N, C-alpha and C positions, 0 to 999 in steps of 0.2 A: 492408510491415506485416510485423514480426516474429511468429515461431509464440508466443512469450510473450504477446504481446498478443492474440492469437486466443484462447489458450487461458484466460487467468487474467482478460480483459476483453472478452469477446465482442459486447458491446453497442457497443463503440465502433468496430466495424469498418466500420458502415454509412453510405452517404452519406444526407444529408437534404435533400429538394428544397425545404424551407420555410426553409432555413439553420439553420446551428448555430453555437454560442458555443465557442472556446478559450480559456482563461484560465490563464496560470502566472504566479503571484503569489510574488514574492520573500518571505523570509523578514522577519518585521517583530518591534518590540518587544514580544511576548508578545501577549496579547490588548489590543487597544487600537483601540477604533472609530473613532478619529479618522484613524488609519493606514489602516486598510480603506477608509473612507469615500473618503479623499482619492484612493487609488490606483485604485480603482473607477471613480471620477468623471473621473481622467485618459485611463484606458483606454477610457471610453465616449466621451468627447469625441474621441479620436484615431479611433476607429472610425466614428463617425458623420460625421467631415469626409470620409472616403473613401467613403463611402458615397451611394448616389443616395436621393431621397426615399422611393420605396417600401420600401427595405430599414431605414431609420432606426428604425420603429416595431418592428420585429422585434428590433434590438437594445437597444432599451430593454427591450422584454418580456425577453429574456433576461438582461440585467443586473439588473433589477429581482427576478428569480428568485436570482439570485447574492447580492444585498443581503440577501434574506430569509434565506436559508442563513445568512449571517455573522451576522445579528442572531439567529438561533436558535441557532447551534451555538457561536458565538464561539470562532475559530479560535486555537490558541494560540501564533500568531507563526511556525509552521514553514512552509516552502515548501510552496505548493499547486499541484495541477493540477485544473481545474475543466473538465468537458464538461458541456455543456447544450443540448438541443433540446425546447423545451416544446411544440410541436404532436406531435412523437412520443414525448414522457414520458421523455427519456432525462436524467438528471442524475447526474453521478458527481463526488466530489470525493475525491482523493486526497493524502495527506501523502507528500510526498517527502524523501528521505534526503540530498540535497544539495540546495542553493541553485540559484535560477534567476533569470535575468532575468525581470522583469516584463514581459507582452506580452498582447495579445489579437488575437484573428483570429474574423472571421466570414464564413462560406461553407457551401457544400454538404458540405464534407469537413471532419473534425475533423484538427488539426494535432499528428500523434503522435510526430513524431521527438524530442523532448525527453524524452518517456516510455519512448521505446526506449531511448535512450541510458542512462538511468538504470536500467531494467531488465536491460540488459547488463551493467552494474557492479554492481549489486545483485540478483543473479537470485532469484526466488521459491523458497521452499524451506520444509522442515521444520528447526524447530529443536529441539533433544533438550537437555534440562538434565539430567545423570545425578548420583546422590548414593547412593554404596555399590548397595543393592538397589532403588532407587525412582528414578524418570526422570517427568519433563513434557515433553509432546510440545505444541508451536507451529507453527502455520502463518504463514509470514513472507511478506508481499508490499508490497515498498519498506518504508515507514515503519511500516506495521501489523502488529502482531503479536498472535494471538490463539490460545488454549488450545484445544488439540482432546481430545476424549475419544474420538472415533474418526474414522477418516479414509475407509474404504472405503464407496463409494455416495453421497459428499457431495462436492460441489464447494467450493474454498475461497471464503469470502464476502468479497465486495468491500468496500473501504472507502468506503461511501456518506456516512459523517458523520466529517468530518475535524476535530471537536472534541478538546477537552482528555482526554476519558475513551476514545479510540479505541483506546489501547494500555495501558490500564491494568486493575488488578484486576478480574475479573469473578467470577461465581459459581461457576465452574470454576476458579478460580486455583489452589486447593490440591489439585485431583485428581491423585492420583499413581498410578502403574502400575508394577507390578513390571519387573525390566528385561528379562522374556522377553515381555512384553506390549507394552513399547515397541519391540522388537527386530521383532516382530511386524507392529506397527503400522508402522513406517518401512518395511519390507519389503514388506508386503502392500499398502502405498496406493500403489505405481507412480506414483512421483512425478510423470512427465510426463503420466501419463493425467490429472492432476487440476491441470495447468497449473503444475507445481513442477519446479525444476530442480536444485535445490543442499540439502545437510545441513548445518548449523551445529550445532557440538556443543560443549555448554557444561558447565561443573561443575570440580571438583578433577580435577589430572590424572589418578591412578590411577584413579578413576571414568570417567574417558573411556576410557583404553587399556581398560578393561576391556570397556566398552561397543563400542568398535570392533572389538575382538577376535571378537563376537560377530556382527558384522555380515559378511554374504556380500561379495565382493570388488567386484561392481558397485556395491555401496550404498557401501561404503568409497571408493571414485573419486568418488562424489559429495559428498564432504566437501568443502564449499568454506573453512570456516574452523573454529578451534578455539578457544575462548573460557574464560580463567581466569573464573569468575563465583560469586558466592555461591551455593548450590544454592537457596536460598530467593527468589532475586530476582525481583521484578515481572517482568510482560509490558513495562511502560514502559522499564525499567531494561536488560533483555534488549535490546529495540529499541535502545536508546540504545549498547550495547556492540558489537551487530551494525553501526550505522551507523558507529561509529568504527574498527572492526575490517577492515572489506571495502573 
């Protein structure tokens, strides 16, 4: 298990004696109830065919939990990773930046290799959109982007809901910091201490250059990518640009 999994998704580390479900779902045609219904039916049939009589009711219980999630959240057709263990009150649904082959696994441990591979290619980090003397700071974990007002003393929230609004405008979307506040936020945060590894710097070229010049050298070395983007971009637009750039 990678350090990124342990820091960002610590609940996925444990074994589950009652069995746990891992699903990787390929991207679909937007929200389409029939797509998810058919996909989950096929996966459940395959899992049940390889399980003994005592295990099949547990597989059905977990698959029913996933169906309720899809009905409630209406995933927007992006690739998903879902990890579930009803007896241990575990449920994580993560939007992925890259497509995956649909697959299901049931056992005492979660199957994390595809997730680890995507985290390696898309390291979790902070994104900073700069414009003249103002900036907005976001946490970026896989395909989930949330604006932060502060980082110190808090962990990055995990993507429990993979629905259409998980990276869209929130009540804090317009919260802007001055440049000194944003630099302090990035430097103070101690990226690795809160499970983040990279800095994504976005905005006009001159604003990016000025912001980068104010960062200490260790923070500059953590810049993973620079993006030309409208300073007023939403979190969803930022997530899309990071996904295409990285």
